C-alpha positions in Angstrom: 95.8 75.6 97.0 96.4 77.5 100.2 97.3 80.9 99.6 99.0 82.6 102.0 98.6 86.5 102.0 101.6 88.3 103.9 101.2 92.0 105.3 105.1 93.1 105.6 108.5 91.3 104.9 107.9 89.6 109.0 105.1 87.5 107.4 107.1 86.4 104.3 110.0 85.4 105.9 107.7 83.2 108.7 105.8 82.0 105.7 109.2 80.6 103.9 110.4 79.6 106.9 107.5 77.3 107.6 107.7 76.0 103.5 111.1 75.1 104.3 110.1 72.8 107.9 107.6 71.2 106.0 109.4 71.0 102.8 106.3 72.4 101.2 107.5 74.6 97.8 105.9 77.8 97.2 104.5 79.5 94.4 104.9 83.3 94.5 102.3 85.6 93.4 101.5 89.1 92.6 98.8 89.7 90.5 99.2 86.2 88.5 99.4 88.1 85.1 102.2 86.1 84.2 101.3 82.8 85.8 101.3 80.8 82.6 105.1 82.0 81.2 107.1 78.7 82.4 106.7 75.5 83.7 103.6 74.4 85.8 105.3 74.7 89.6 105.4 71.4 91.7 103.6 73.4 94.4 100.1 73.4 96.1 101.0 76.3 98.1 100.5 80.3 96.9 102.7 82.9 98.8 100.7 85.9 97.5 102.5 89.4 98.0 99.7 91.4 96.6 99.1 93.8 99.8 102.8 94.2 99.9 101.6 97.3 97.4 102.9 100.6 98.7 105.0 103.7 97.7 107.6 104.0 100.1 109.8 107.0 98.9 109.6 109.0 95.9 111.9 112.1 95.2 111.1 113.1 91.5 114.1 115.4 91.9 116.6 112.7 92.5 114.9 110.7 90.0 114.6 107.6 92.2 111.5 105.6 93.6 111.0 102.9 96.4 108.5 100.5 96.0 107.2 97.3 97.5 107.1 94.5 95.5 103.1 94.5 94.7 102.9 97.5 94.0 100.4 97.8 90.8 102.6 98.6 87.7 99.8 100.6 86.3 99.1 102.7 89.0 103.5 103.1 89.7 103.1 104.5 86.1 100.3 106.6 86.5 102.1 108.5 89.3 106.0 108.6 88.2 104.2 110.3 84.5 102.2 113.0 86.8 106.1 113.9 87.5 106.5 113.7 83.2 108.8 110.8 84.5 109.3 107.2 82.8 111.0 104.1 83.5 113.4 104.4 80.6 113.4 100.6 79.9 109.7 100.4 78.9 108.8 97.5 80.7 106.7 95.2 78.7 102.8 95.0 79.7 101.9 91.0 78.5 98.5 91.9 79.5 97.3 91.2 75.9 99.9 89.0 74.7 98.6 86.5 77.2 95.3 87.3 77.6 95.1 88.4 81.4 93.3 91.4 82.9 96.0 93.1 84.9 99.7 94.3 83.8 100.6 92.8 86.8 103.4 94.5 89.9 106.4 95.7 90.3 108.1 92.9 91.2 107.1 90.7 88.5 108.2 93.5 86.4 111.4 93.1 87.9 111.2 89.2 88.1 110.5 88.8 84.4 112.9 91.8 83.2 111.4 91.8 79.6 112.3 95.9 78.8 111.0 97.1 75.7 112.2 99.0 72.5 114.3 101.5 74.2 116.3 98.7 75.1 118.7 99.3 72.5 119.5 102.8 74.4 119.0 102.9 77.7 119.3 99.4 79.1 117.4 96.7 80.9 115.5 96.4 83.9 118.6 95.3 86.0 120.6 98.3 84.9 117.7 100.6 86.4 117.2 98.3 89.5 119.7 99.7 92.2 118.5 97.7 96.0 116.4 95.6 96.6 115.0 94.0 99.9 114.1 90.4 99.2 113.5 87.0 101.8 115.7 84.2 100.5 115.0 80.4 100.4 116.4 80.4 103.9 113.9 82.4 105.3 115.9 85.4 106.4 116.0 88.9 104.8 118.4 90.5 102.8 119.2 93.8 101.3 121.2 94.5 98.6 122.5 97.6 96.5 120.9 101.2 97.7 119.4 104.2 97.1 122.2 105.5 94.9 124.5 104.3 92.0 127.1 105.7 94.0 126.4 103.0 96.7 128.1 99.9 95.4 128.2 97.5 98.2 126.4 94.4 97.0 125.5 96.4 94.3 126.0 93.9 91.4 123.8 91.6 94.0 120.5 93.0 93.1 120.9 92.5 89.2 120.6 88.7 90.0 117.2 89.4 90.9 115.9 91.3 87.8 114.6 87.9 84.8 115.0 85.6 87.9 111.3 84.7 87.9 111.2 84.5 91.1 113.7 81.4 91.8 115.9 83.1 94.0 114.1 85.5 96.4 110.9 86.8 97.3 111.5 90.4 96.3 109.3 92.9 99.1 111.0 96.3 98.3 112.7 97.8 95.1 114.7 100.9 94.4 114.8 102.1 91.0 115.6 105.0 89.0 113.5 106.8 86.8 114.6 109.2 84.1 112.3 112.6 82.5 110.1 112.0 79.9 111.0 113.7 76.7 109.6 116.8 75.5 109.4 115.3 71.7 109.1 111.8 70.0 109.4 111.7 66.2 109.2 108.1 64.1 110.0 108.4 60.7 108.6 105.2 58.9 109.8 103.1 55.9 107.1 101.2 53.8 107.5 98.2 52.0 111.1 96.7 52.6 111.7 93.1 53.0 113.4 92.1 56.1 116.7 92.2 54.9 116.2 95.4 53.8 114.7 96.6 56.8 117.6 95.1 58.9 120.2 97.5 56.9 118.0 100.1 57.3 117.7 99.9 60.9 121.7 98.9 60.9 122.1 102.2 59.3 120.0 104.5 61.7 121.7 102.5 65.0 124.6 103.4 63.6 124.2 107.0 62.9 125.3 109.9 65.2 121.0 111.0 65.4 120.5 109.0 68.7 118.2 106.7 67.6 115.8 105.3 70.9 113.7 102.5 69.0 114.2 100.6 65.3 111.6 97.9 65.1 110.1 96.3 61.5 106.6 94.7 61.3 107.0 92.5 58.0 104.1 92.2 55.3 101.2 90.3 56.3 98.2 88.4 55.2 97.1 87.3 58.5 98.2 90.6 61.0 95.0 92.2 61.3 94.2 95.8 61.9 94.2 97.0 65.3 92.9 100.4 66.5 96.6 101.1 68.4 98.5 100.6 65.1 95.4 102.3 62.8 96.5 103.3 59.2 100.3 102.6 60.0 100.1 98.6 59.1 96.4 98.4 59.1 96.4 96.9 55.9 98.9 93.8 56.7 102.1 96.1 54.7 105.4 95.9 55.8 106.3 99.1 57.8 109.7 99.9 59.6 109.8 102.1 62.3 112.7 104.4 63.3 111.8 106.7 66.8 114.1 109.7 67.6 113.4 111.4 71.1 114.5 114.7 73.2 113.8 118.0 72.6 111.4 119.5 70.2 114.2 121.0 68.0 116.9 118.3 68.2 114.1 115.9 67.7 113.0 117.5 64.6 116.0 118.6 63.3 117.6 114.9 63.7 114.5 113.0 61.8 114.8 114.9 58.9 118.8 114.5 58.8 117.7 110.7 59.3 115.1 110.9 56.3 118.2 112.2 54.2 120.5 109.3 55.2 117.7 106.6 54.8 116.7 107.8 51.6 118.2 104.7 49.1 115.9 102.7 51.2 112.8 105.2 50.2 111.1 107.7 51.3 110.0 108.1 55.1 106.9 109.6 56.2 106.9 111.3 59.7 104.5 111.0 62.3 105.0 112.6 66.0 104.7 112.9 69.9 101.0 111.0 70.5 100.8 109.1 67.0 104.5 107.7 67.7 103.7 106.9 70.9 100.8 104.8 70.8 102.5 102.9 67.8 106.0 102.3 70.2 103.3 101.1 73.0 102.2 98.2 70.2 105.0 97.2 69.9 106.2 96.8 72.9 103.3 95.1 74.2 103.4 92.8 70.8 100.0 94.1 70.3 99.6 92.3 66.8 99.9 88.8 68.5 97.2 89.3 71.3 95.2 86.8 72.3 91.9 88.9 71.3 93.5 89.3 67.2 93.6 86.2 64.5 96.6 84.9 66.0 95.7 84.8 69.5 95.7 81.2 69.8 99.0 80.2 68.4 102.2 79.9 70.1 104.5 82.7 70.9 108.3 83.2 71.3 110.7 85.5 72.5 114.3 85.0 70.7 117.3 87.6 71.6 119.8 87.3 68.6 122.7 89.1 67.3 121.0 92.0 65.2 123.1 91.4 62.1 121.4 87.8 62.1 118.1 88.6 62.8 116.7 89.2 59.6 117.8 85.4 58.3 116.6 83.8 61.3 113.2 85.4 61.4 112.6 85.3 57.2 113.7 81.1 57.4 111.2 80.5 60.7 108.4 82.3 58.9 108.8 80.3 55.9 109.3 77.2 57.5 106.9 77.0 59.9 104.0 79.8 58.4 104.3 81.6 61.3 104.9 85.6 61.2 107.3 87.6 62.9 107.9 91.2 64.5 111.4 92.6 64.6 112.1 94.8 67.7 116.2 95.9 68.9 116.8 96.6 65.9 117.0 93.2 64.6 118.1 91.9 68.1 114.4 90.8 69.3 111.9 88.7 67.6 108.6 87.6 68.8 107.5 84.7 66.6 104.0 83.6 65.9 103.9 80.4 65.1 100.8 77.6 64.1 100.1 75.6 66.8 101.9 72.1 67.0 102.5 69.8 69.7 105.6 71.2 70.3 105.1 74.9 69.5 107.6 74.3 66.7 110.9 74.0 69.3 113.0 71.8 67.5 113.3 75.0 64.5 113.4 77.8 67.0 115.9 76.3 68.5 118.0 75.2 66.0 117.7 78.6 64.3 118.6 80.9 67.5 121.9 80.2 66.7 123.9 82.8 68.7 121.3 84.1 71.0 118.0 82.3 73.3 114.3 81.4 72.9 111.7 81.8 75.5 108.6 80.5 74.7 106.2 83.1 76.3 103.1 82.1 75.2 101.6 78.2 74.9 99.2 76.0 76.7 100.1 74.0 79.7 100.5 70.9 77.8 102.3 72.6 75.2 105.3 73.5 78.3 105.1 70.3 79.7 106.7 68.8 76.7 109.1 71.7 76.0 111.5 73.8 77.4 110.4 76.9 77.8 113.5 78.4 78.7 116.1 78.3 76.2 118.5 75.0 77.3 122.0 76.7 78.8 124.9 74.9 78.1 126.4 72.4 80.9 128.8 74.9 82.4 126.5 77.9 82.4 123.7 75.6 83.7 125.9 74.3 86.5 127.0 77.9 87.1 123.2 78.9 87.9 122.4 76.0 89.8 124.9 76.9 92.0 124.0 80.4 92.3 120.5 79.2 93.0 121.2 76.7 95.5 123.2 79.7 97.5 119.9 81.7 97.5 117.1 78.9 98.1 119.1 75.4 98.9 115.7 73.2 99.2 114.1 74.7 95.9 111.6 76.0 98.0 110.8 78.9 95.7 109.4 78.7 92.3 110.0 75.0 92.5 110.4 73.7 88.5 109.5 77.3 86.7 112.7 77.3 84.6 113.3 73.8 84.1 111.0 71.0 82.5 110.7 67.8 85.0 112.1 65.3 83.8 110.8 61.7 83.9 
């Protein structure tokens, strides 16, 4: 397979134009950490943007950072952490879940659009993307958005790039807003709740005035292995419901006490603070109980987004019908499901249960992904609109051809 390494946006333009002329689709790669998500692409040429790795501009006082798309995510997180800042949407590091050695790039983070537990409060990756420079499937560079929220010229266009999995353009540079890290973090833990009771507890917490920034539930499990990250918190496979509060120390402590009283009907909540809390939420964010190195490492993993009110029922039924394991995030609105290996990864059951939501097959073998729809099938009208949008960026389907849709004979 030909690998074409580019040095700047001009190189990207030339590579894409040559691909159009030769009718040769391109696979867009940064570090390649998420290559196994999606369908096998109809291409034998790779456009490698990993050399586009510079930090163009970082203005901590303005809460803005501009980066080339190939910038390593881990390095960028270290950079902004040194200024006590963060990406509030908590980008998911898929390395442990997919068994890859690297955490990916800024471009991959935006293209995948996977947000962590704070999504319920801070929004997703697209909500923090202020602007982008990219090269379309016409081989032309374009700019969308700007460096401030008030610059609305073409502002919404860059939102399309988040979660597009590289099918609309090759991003070369992005501008993101960063946020100050909270001074303190407090997490309340309720133990022994079943899925339905946990769902109610999370709903009560999220509906309270106490500004909860994370609500997750790990059901009782006989299979989930103890991990260093979870330690004794959920090490013996017992059910744990976690509720996070962040802010200045006095506020976070006061709100945690008030929330504990509110949740008294569900049991006595214990408290973990700061570093221990941060480690727990990183494990939930990165789905470490389903890591490839663990007991469930060979099982397919689904990411199901659904109405939070129906999350407990969906997850309980799915686990019972398949013999699988689930983890709830976003107050029940996000379900990670590790299911026993089958030829179709239980796709019919998953899609049947995910009414009112959508399910994406995040981890599976290539043979399985060849036989099922990795991304949730769209209704005909939505599919037609999506195709028109894609064609307006890339009429020849040069970029990541076939990644989002299964090839049909």
